[in-house]
N, C-alpha and C positions, 0 to 999 in steps of 0.2 A: 799690312795691306797685301791682298792677293791680286795677282794679275791673271785675268781671264782672256785668252787669246783665241779669236775665231780666225781660222785660216781661209784664204781665198785670193783671188787675183783682182786688182783694181781695174776699173773701166767698165763702161756700159755693156760691151760685148760679152763680158763674163758673168754678168748678173744672173743669179739663179741657175747657174750651171752646176753640175755634180761636184766640181772641184771647189765651188764657192759655198758649200754647205755650212762651213764655219761662220762665214759672214751672215748667212740667213739665220742660224741659231742665235748669233749675237744680236741681231736686230730684234728677234722675239724676246730674248732675255732683257735687253735694254728697255723695251716697251713695258714689259712686266714689272721692271724696277722703277718705272716712272721717269726714265731718262728722256728728256726732250731732244728732238733732232738738233736744235740749236746748241745743245750742251756738248756736242762732239767737237773736238778741236784737232788740228793737225800738229803733231810733234813727233820727233824722232822717227820720221818715215812711217808714221802710222796715224790712224784716226783713233782718238782715245776719248773716253768719258768716265767720270767717276760716279760711283753709286755705293749704296750700303746693302749688304745682305745680312740680315740679323744685326749683329753688333760689329761685323767685319767690314772695313772699307775695301772696296774692290775697284780695280782699274780695268775697264773694258777696252779691249784692243782689237783693231782690224789693221794688220800690217798692210802698208801700201807699196811694198817692195817687189811684188810678184812672189808667187808661192816659193820658188826655189831659194829665195833670200830672206824668208820670214824671220830667221834667227837674228839677222842684223837689227831689226826693229826691237825684237824681244830683249836682246842683250843690252841695247842702248837704253831702253826704258828701265830695265832691271837695275842698271848702274845709276841712272839718273835719280830714280826713286829710292835707291839704296834698299832694294828688296833682298831677300835671302837666297836668290838664285832659283834653281829648279824646284825646290820644295815649296815655293810660293807661286808657282805657275800652274795653271790649268789650260790645256790646249784642246780646242774643238776642231776635228778634221773629218773629211770624208774618208770612207774605207770601201774599196772595191771588193774586199774579201767577205763582206757582210751583206746579207740580203737587204733590199731596199727598205728603208725605214727602221731597221733594227739598230739597237744601241749596244755599245760595249765600252764600259768604263774600265780603264786599267791604271794601276798606280805607276808603273814604269814599263820599260821594254824597248825593243829596237824600233827603228823607223818603219819596218815592214815595207820598204820600197817607196814610202811616201816622202817626196822631196822636201816638203815643208817641215815635217817632223825631223828629217835628217839634218836640215840646216839649223834647226833650233837645238838639237842635241850637240851639234858641232860648236855652236856659239856659247851655249851654257856649260859645255864640257861635262854633261851629265844626261843620263836617260831617265833620271828619277823625278820626272814631273808627271802629274796626273793628266791623262788624255781621255777625252770623251769622243769616241769614234762613232760616226753615224754612217750606216750602210747605204751605199748607192748602187749595189748590184755589180755583178761581174761584167767585164768589158767585151768578152769574146776576143776577136783578133785585134781590134783597133783601140788600144789603151788611151792614146791621146784624144782621139775623136770622142771616146766614151766620157772621159772625165771633163772635157770641155763642152760636152753636149748638154742639152736640156732634158728634163724629165717629161715623159708623156703624161697625159691627163691623170690616169689611174695612179701612177707612181708619184706624181706631184701631190696628190691628195694624201698618200701615205707619208710623204715627206713633211707636209704641213703638220701632221700629228707628231712626227718624230722631232721636229724643231721645238714644239711645245714641251714634249717629254724631256728632251735634252736640257732645255732651260730649267725645268723643274729639278732635273738631276743635278745640275750645277748648284742650284740653291741648296739642295740636300747635302752635297759635298761640303759646302761652306758651313752650314748650320749643324749638321748631324754627323759629319765625317764620311770619308770615302767608302768604308766598309758597308755602312748603311745604304749609301747610294748604289753601290754595286749590287747588293742583294735586292734592292727595290727596283732598279731600273735596267740592269743588264737583261737583254732579251734572252730568254731561255732557248736552248737548242731545239726543244720540241716545237716552240712557236716558230722558229726560223724554218724548220722543216715543213710545217703545215703551210707556211706562207709560200714556200717554193713549189708545193705539189699542185 
């Protein structure tokens, strides 16, 4: 079984903010996989649901610990379900270093200043988990205000496409492997530049 973790903050006031991109991708993925709203349950400080992608069982996870403590829920679920640690985990997060709506899949790496990723690395004791990073654009001066803010109309439209693309990418990672997903779904640098111009 693989654990797919969408990062975000619980609570109405954080819904659809830049920092909650992981939750939004997870909602799109769950719908795509036919997971009913009633199928989600609360356990280990997270909301979880089970599904199948191809022949692989997957556990969909939205930690309810607030972003900075996401690793607590991930580690607890990993231990409870006797998963293989980082190698069985895929994490979806927002990324301020990427243009709005772009995707970057990475096999491993540092937290890059993202507190949710930092906490997961700390609790799993490894950086070797797949992450699907979804661009939310650069913050300018106010990082906190930016990540906790909402998208404007044009950016929201780009993000809706990005959520679908990220959900497709996750299915591809599970069924065809991460290399295929990276070559198919990572936003090319030329695309990023043309978006910004």
